[in-house]
N, C-alpha and C positions, 0 to 999 in steps of 0.2 A: 639182734637187740642192741649191741654196741653201736652198730652203724646208724640205727635210728636215733640213739642218744646223741651221737656225734653231730648228726645233721641238725637236730633240735638245738644243740648248744651253739653251733655256728649261726643259726638264724637268730638266736637270742643275742649273740654278740653283735651281729650286724645291725639289728634293730636298736640296740642300746647305743651303738656308735652313731646311728642316724639321729636319734633323739638328742644325743649329746651335741651334734652339729647344729641342730635347730636352736638349741638354747645356749650355744656357746657364748654369745655376747652377754648373757646373764651370768653364766657360771664363772666367766673370767673375772667377774667383779667380786667373787668370793661370797662371803656371807652377806646377803642383802635382804633388807626388809621391804617387801613389795606392798604397795598400796593399791587401792581399787582401780580397775581399768575402765577405759571408755566403753560405752555400750550403745548398741543400736545407732551407729553412725549413719547419717543421711547426707547425701551429696547433692548439691544444687548447682548445675552449670550456669555460667553467665558469660557475657561478652568481656573478655580479658579480666574476668573475675570468677571466683567460685565461692559458694557458701556451704557451710556445714552446720548440722545439728547433731548433737550427741548427748548421751545421758551418763551421768555419774551417780555412783551409789552414795550411801550415807556416810562413807568414811570421812570423818571430820578433818583428817590430815591433808586432804587434797586442797591445794591452794592455786594450782594453775594447770593448764593443759598446754603442752607443746606439740605443735603439728609440724612434722618434718616432710620435705620432699626433695627431689633431685639427689637421692641417695644421702640424705641428711645434710646436704650442703646448704640448704635453705630451710628456714623455719620461721614460725610465728608463735608467739606466746600469748595465751588468753588467760587472764586472771580469773579466778573463781571467786565470786562473791555469793556467799551462801544466803539463799532466801528460804531455804527449807532444810530441816534436819534429816529429811529422808531423801529419796532419789530426786534429782532435778535435771532439767534440760538446759543445755548451754548452746549458744549459737555464735558464729563469727562469719565475717566476710573478708576474703583475701582479694585485694585489688591489685591492678597493675601486674598481671601475670600473663606470660606469653601463651598463645594458643597451643594446645596440645593435649596429649593423654598423660596423666600423672598417677603415681602411686604415693599416697599420703600415709604417714604413720602418726598415730595419736598416742601420746604418752602423758600420763598423769604424774605430777610431781608435788612434793611438799616442801616446806621451808628448810628441811634438814637434809636435803639431798636424796631422799628416798624417791623411788620411781615406781611406776606400774609396768607391767609388761605392755609392749606396744601392740596396737591394733592397726592393720593395714587395710586401706580401702582405695579403690581406683576412682578417678574422676576426670571429667573432661572440662577444658577451658575453651570457650568459643572465640572465634576471631574472623578475620577477613576470608580465610579459605572456607570456613563454614558458611558464611554469608554467600559467597560466590556459588556455592553448590545448592543453596536453597531454591526450590522451584516455585515459580508463580503459577497461579491457576491458569489452565489452558483456555484458549478462546476458540470457539468453533467458527464464529463469523463476526465480522465488524462491518456494519452496513448503514447507509443513509436511507431513511424512510421518506415516504411521500410527504409526511408532515414536516420534514426538515430536521427532525430529531435524528441523532445517531443511536444505533442500537448495538449492544454487545450481547451475543449469545455465548454463554459459558459452557465449557465442558464440565462434566460432573467431577467433584472432588474425589480422588481415589481413596479407598479405605486405608491405603498404606501411608497417606499423607496426614497422619494423625496430629502432627504438630501445627498444621495450617489452621489458624484461627479465623481469619477473614481476609479479604482483599481490599485494596484502597485504590481509588482513581483520583487523580489530581489534574486539573486543567484551569486555564483562564478563559472565561466565557466571552462572548462578543461584546459585552458591556465593560470588559476589562477587570471583572471581579474574579478572584480565585474561588474555585469550587473543589471541595474534598468530599468524596462519597465513599462510605464504607459498605462493602458488599458481603453479605453473609454467605456461608458455604452452600446453603440450600437455594440461593437465588439463581434462577436460570437465565433471566433476561434483565438487562439494565439499560434504561434509556438515559441518554445524555442530551441536555438541551443547551442552546447557546453556542453551538459549534458549526463551523463551515468546513467544506472540503479543503484538505490541506492543513487544517489546524492540528496541533499536537496535544496528546494526552500522555500522562505517565501512569503506569499501573505497577503496583508492587504488592507483596503478600506479607502479612504479619504472622509469624510463627512463634509458638511457645514450645521449646524443647521439653522433653520428658523431665519432670522435676526441676524445670528451669527456674532461675531467679527472676527472669524478665522475658518479655517478648523481644523478638529480633526481626528486623525489617529486611526483606530480600532486596536485591538490587532492582532499581527501577527499570522498566522496559518502556521505550517510547513508541507510540503508535501515531500514524498520520490518519486523519479522518478521510474515509474513502470518497470517491466520486459516486454520485447518484446517476444512473444511466437508465433511461427508458426512451422509447420512440417518441419523438416530438410529434404531437398531433398535427396531421396534415390539413385538418379542417380549417385551420387558421391561416394557412399559406395563401398569399396573394402576390400577384406580379407587382413590381415596384420599379417600372422602367426608368432608366436614366439615359442621358445622351450617350450615344454609341452602342446602345443595346440593339440587337437584331430583332426588329419588330415585323419582319416580313410575314410571319403567320398570324400576327395579332398586334396591334389593331388593324394595320393595313399595309405596312411595308415601307412607309416613308421614314426618312431619317429624323423627322420631327414628331413621329408618332408617340414618343415618350410623353408628350403633352396631352395626349388624348385620354379620355376616361378609360379606366381598366374594366373591361367586361369580357366575359367568355361568350363567344358567338355560338357555342354549342356544337352539335354534330357537324362534322365536316371542317371544323376549324381546329387544326392541329397546333394549338397554342402552347404557350409556356405552362399554363395550368395543367396540361396533360402529364407533366412529369411528377405530379403528386396526386393523381386521380386513382391510383391503385393498379394500373395496368401498364404493361411494358411492350405490348404488341399493337400493330396497326390494325385494329379490329374493324370489321365492316361497319358496325354500329357504334362505336365509341370513339374511334380515332384516338386511341389512348397513348399516342406518342407526340412529342414535339417534332415538328418537321418544318424547317425553314425553307424559304424559296431557294431552289437550286440555281445558283448563278455561276456554275462552272464554265470556264472558258471565256467569261465576260471580264475584260480588263477594266470596264467601268462599273463593276458591281457595286451596289450601294453599301453592302456589308462584306468585309473581308476578315480573315483571321488576324488577330484573335477575336472570336465572336463572344459578346458579352450577354449575360442574362441576369437581371437583378430582381430579387424577390424578398418579401417580408415573411418571416416564419410566424409572426403574430404574437410572439412572447419572448422576452429576454431569456437566453439560455446559455449555459456553458456547454458547448458542443464537444463531443468526444469522438464521434464516429460517423462515417458516411457510407451508405451502401448504394451502389449505382448499377442500374441495368441499361444496357444499350437496347437497340430495337431487336427484340428476341425473335420476331418472326422472319427476320433475314438470316441468311447463313452466318455461321459463327465467324466473327472477326472480318466482316465484309460491310459494304454499304457506307452510308454517311455518318455512322456512329462515331463518337469521339474516341480518340486514342490518348491524347495528352491534354490535361486540363489543370487549372488552378482554382482554388476556392478561397475567396476573401470575405471578410465580415466586418461589421461595425455595429455599434449600438444606436447610432444616430447619424445617418448620412447628411451631408450638406445639401441644402436645397437652393433654388434659384435666388431666393431673397438673401442668401448669405454672400452673394457676389455683387460686385459693382455693376456688372452688365451680363446680359444673356450670353454674349460671346465668351466671357470669362468662365461662366458656368459650364458651357458646352466644352470648351477646351479642357477644363478640369476633368470631366468625365470621359471625353473621347481619347485622351492621351493615356496610353497603357504601355508600360515597359515590360516586355516578356522576352524570353529566349525561345524563338521558334526553332523547330528542328530543321536541319538541312534537308530540303526536299529531295535532293539527289540521293540521300541515304535511305529514304523511306518509300519512294515510288516502287511499284511492283512491276518489274520488267515482264513478268509472265502474263500480266493483264492484257487482253487483246486490244484495248483502246489506247495503249501506250506503245507506239511503234518505235520511237527512239527515246530511251530513258532520259538521257541528259537533256535533249531538246525539250521534252515534255516537262521535265523538272524545272527548267528555267521558265517555261511558259506558266506553269502552275504557280511558281513563286511570284511571278509578276501579276498574275490575274487574281490570285487567291489570298495573298498576304499583304497587309497594310505595310507601308514603309515604316522603318523605325522612326519614332518621334525624335525631334531634336533633344539633346540632353539638357536637363535642368528645368524642364517645364513643370511647374507645380501641378500635380495631378492627384487623383483620388487615392492612389495606393499609399500616399504619405499619411493618410488619415485612417485607412482601413488596416486590418491585420490579416496576414496570410495564414490560412488554416492548413494549407498543404499544396504541394506541387506534385501531381500524380501522373502515372501512366497506367492505362488498363492493359496489362501484359497478357500476351497470348502464350499459354503454357507450352505449346509445341514449337513456337517461333518459326513455323513453317511458312511457305510462300503464300501469297495472296490467293484466296479462293480455294485453299486447301485447309482441312482441319481434322483433328483426331477426336477421340471420345472425350479426352480431357478438355479440349477447346470447347466442344459443344456443351459439356456440363457446366463450365464456368460461364459461358455466354448465357445459358438459361438461368443460372442461379444468381448471376450478378457478381460484382467485385466489391470487396469490403476494404475501407481505408480508415486508418486511425488519423485523427486530426491533431494538429499541433495545439498543445495546451497554451492558451494565450492569457490565462489568469483573469478573465473577466467574462461577463455575460454579453452576448451579442444578439442582434435581432434581424439585421439585414444582411443578405448574402449576395455576392456577385460571383457567378460561375463564368470563368474565362476559359474558353475552349481554344486550343492552339492548333496550328497546322502541324502535321496533316491529320485528317481523319482516316478511317480504315480504307476508304476508296480513293483518297487523294482528290476529293472534289471540294467545291466551295458550297457546302450544304451541311446542315446538322440535323441528325435524327437522335433523339434521346428518349428512352422508354420510361424510366422511373427513378426517383431518388428517395431514400429514406434516411433521415437524420436521427441520431441518438445523442442524448446528453441530459443535463440537469436543468429542468425548466421550472423548478419549484422555488 
């Protein structure tokens, strides 16, 4: 019995000591007359500011509220102006306060030094760190449509993103006018007009923190408008011969045939138009490849490397990609198919009437500066037709490759733009007339090349095929080409 009483007494003493510690700051003041305390304090976070609402009772002695923070090192005093003899609400806004988490003490005071017991509340002040951590609404896809409009497909707003009110898109349209669009949280797709590929937009989100004083803007994210890419319709492609183009398959083979009318002679005529007819094999009834006259071994050949082929794709387009098939019915990486080539483009080629004479016109287009590969490095010593590699290399170089033009001649390359300098690479890099499965697969499926972005639409292309081809002959076979880009 005594043990139980002793334990109870000890608990009572400990509890009293704890209560005494809690109220020590009030007990130290001796006999104090306390006035009414703050009630129902509400906290409203803001950007480098914080707002409060609190209620006071009907005690007429209350003349001010003092709010302390930073362990009472900082405070603000709010005078009480009675508008009611009963309970009333007070509000205040504290500005210019650093971002962070705070504990605030509310203490009522009268004019005679009497105080209330303090009430503690926690509150947040927002700042740069808060803004840096705000999330923008996610984007599933940013695409350019056939209409020319840009389209944003949005991700759904997460249920946890309760502070996100709406999103904002800002940009300057093609007329130079600023555009500001507000996007509601339930909007799934937004169309943007008056923008081109490469233009910039800024996207940010407007958030309202829980019980916040004001909305807060997230950091802006910059987006570049994407390219539109689709296959350029081949139905509009036509030959557009210029001086120097290899016309042996069409119109007839002469070096002046660029002046003849452009017509396709149909079955049996393996012309330039065959590289956009949809087939890449030398079929019995379609002749679906380009096949120039084989002038191998002929030192006086009318056309030598680099071989040119000029055509019109029928519409201005920003080109982004080229897919090319060699002659697929031949063995992989054999025959007259190209190995090294360049692709050039312009929006408006110069014509005969742009020159003082026909000779100037022809010299302009026939002069081409390229870096041909050293034939000694590319001839196939294992090929039976090449008995002596070095001797044959010299012969091929003489018979198949045009001499380098004199430096400084004004030529077409100064007015056209280069879309790329390419090699159709053999995966196995094995000797001529040998191939593995990877070689055969690539030969069948064709090779894909990204084109240099030149920042403008073009319409006329000049394909420049360089020495050597895969058989080291003076002849060109080409199956098919497909171009991709923006033609809207």
